[in-house]
N, C-alpha and C positions, 0 to 999 in steps of 0.2 A: 750522641744526643741531638746535635744539630740536624743530622739526617732525619731523625724521628720527627722533629718539629716541622721541617720543611715538607716532608711527605704527608704528614697529617694535615697541614694547612692546605695543601693542594687538593687533598681528598675532600675536606670540608668545603672549600670554595667551589669545587665542582658540584657537590650536592646542593649547595645553596643556589647556584646558578640554575640547576635543573628545577628546583622548587619555584624560582621566580618565573622561569619559562612556562611551567605548568599553570601557575596562577594567571599569567597573561593570556595563555591559550583558553583558559576557562572563561575569563571575562569576555574575550572576543567571541566565543561560541554562544554565550548567553545573549550578547548584543545582536549577533546575526539572527538568532532565533526570534527574538522579540520583533526585529524589523520585518522579518518574513511573515510573522503571525499578524502584525498590524496591516501589512500590505494585503495579505490574504483576506482579512476581514473587511478592508476598505473596498476591495474589488469583488466581493462576493455577490452572487445573484440575489437581489432583494426578495425575489419570489421563491428562492430556494437557499435560505441562509444556512450557515454552518450549524451543525448540530452541537449542542452543548457538550455532548459526550466526546465529540471529536476534539474540541478545544481542551477539555479536561485531559484527554489522553495525550495530546501533544505537550501540555504543560507537565504532565507526569514524566514523560520521556526526557524532557530537558532537565527536570529536577534529578532524575536518575543519573544522567551524564554528569551533572554538576556535583552530585554527591560522590561519584567515583573519582572525579578529579580532585575533590577536597581530601578524600581518603588517600590518594596517591601523594598529595602534598604532605599529609601527616606522616606517612611512611618515610618520605624523604627526610623529614625533620628528625625522625627517630634514627635514621641512618647516620645523620650528622652527629648526633649525640653518641652513637655507637663508635664512630670513627674516632671521636675525641677520647672516649674511654679506652679504646684499643691503644691509642698513642700513649696515654698515661700508664697503662699496664705494661706496655713494651719498654718504656723508659726505666721502669722499676726492675726489669730483668737484666739490664746491662751489668756485666760483672759477675753474674750468677752462673752456676753450672746447671745444665739440663740433661735429661736422659731422652735419647731418641732411639728408634729401631736400628739395630746394627751390632756387629761384634768387633768393631774397631777398638783397639786398646790405646787409650791416650795416656802417655806418661808425663808426669810433672815432677821435676827434680828427682828423677830416678824411680818414682813410684807410679804404678799404673792404676788407672781408675776405670770403673765400669759398673754395670748393673745387670740385673736379670729378674725375671718373674717366674715363679713356680706355679704350675696349675693346681698342685695340691701339696700337702706337707711331704717332706722327704727326710729320711733318717741318715742319708748320706748325700752331700753335695760336693762335687769336685770342680775346681777351676783349673783349666789347662790353658797355658799361655803359648801362643804359636808365633813363629817367625813369618817372614814374607812368603816363604815356600810352603807354609802350612805344616811345618814340623813342630812338634811339641818341644819347647825348650825349658819349661818349668811347670810344676803342678802344685796345687795347694788344696788341702782338704779343709773345706769350710764347715764340716760337721752337719748336724741335724738342723733343719730350718722349717718354719711353717710356710703355708702357701702365701702367695702375694709377692710384692715387689721388694727387692733388696739391692743394696749397693755394696761394693767391695773395693778395697785398696790392696793392690798387689805390690809386695816388696820382693825383688828378685833374690833368689838364694845365692849362696856363696859361689863366686866364679861365673855367674850368669850376667851377661851384658844386657842391661835394660833397653838399650837402644835397638836391639834386635827384635824386640816384641812389637808386633803390629796388630795382632788380633787375639781373641780369646774364645774359649768354648766352655760351656757349663753342662755337666752331666749330673743327673740326680736320680736317685732310686729310693723306693720305699720297700724294704725287703728285697725281693727279687724283681719287683715291678718298676719299670722305667717311669719317671715323672717328667712330663713335658716342661721345658724351660725356654723362655724367650730371652734373647740377649739384647741388652741396651748399651749403646755407646754414651759415654759421659763427655760433654763438651762445654766450652765456655761461651757465653753470649758477649760478643764484642760491640754489636750495634743492632738497632732495630729500624724498621721502616714500615709504613702503612701504604699498601698498594690496593688496586682494584680487587684483588683476591683476599684481602685481609692483612693481618699482621705477619711480617716476615722477619725472622731472626738471622742475623749474620753471625754464624758460629766460627770459632777460631780454627777448627779443623774441617768441619763438614761444609762450611760456606753457607749460602742462603738456604734457609729452611723455614717452611711455613709453620705457623704457630700450632696448627692442629696435629703436627707430627710429634710434638713434645709429649712425653709420657709423664714426666715429673720434673721439678726443678728444686734446687736447694736455695 
């Protein structure tokens, strides 16, 4: 939690400093332009004075530059609010489980947890639990399932050591047709931080993971 607050404050401070710098630069640009315009008018040839269209054009140009600078300042302000919102969102995720891409099987008190997504409905879904060498050590028939995202809890069969399980595989079919299945690893959020690239989750097993990698959370 403290890590989240410090990182968020650093991001907000940096954005505020950038906004202040932009505002100062904008004021300096306008001041220099007005001084140059006054000097140009004071030193113009009385017999060939500046055309009104020229003055109007130069004024329009400085207004355009000023408008762009103000727009940049507004965007920086929105970024500040977004960083604060990310920090609040991240703090609420600590202690929750999330699903990310991968087939790693995370065991908790002897029970394995994971998830998957079916491209279409399937009348048969099978879970295969693998050891570090890729050998199948247990299977579980999950039955028929609709398309979409699903979670599972694996309890090892009799005589099977849960500590040997390191990954899993999902196979699904509809009749004789194979159904595509994406595997998701289930992991716990231990901490969060806000960096230049956005919200980063510190997961118990996978380590630092960007928020956009999360498929779902409980």
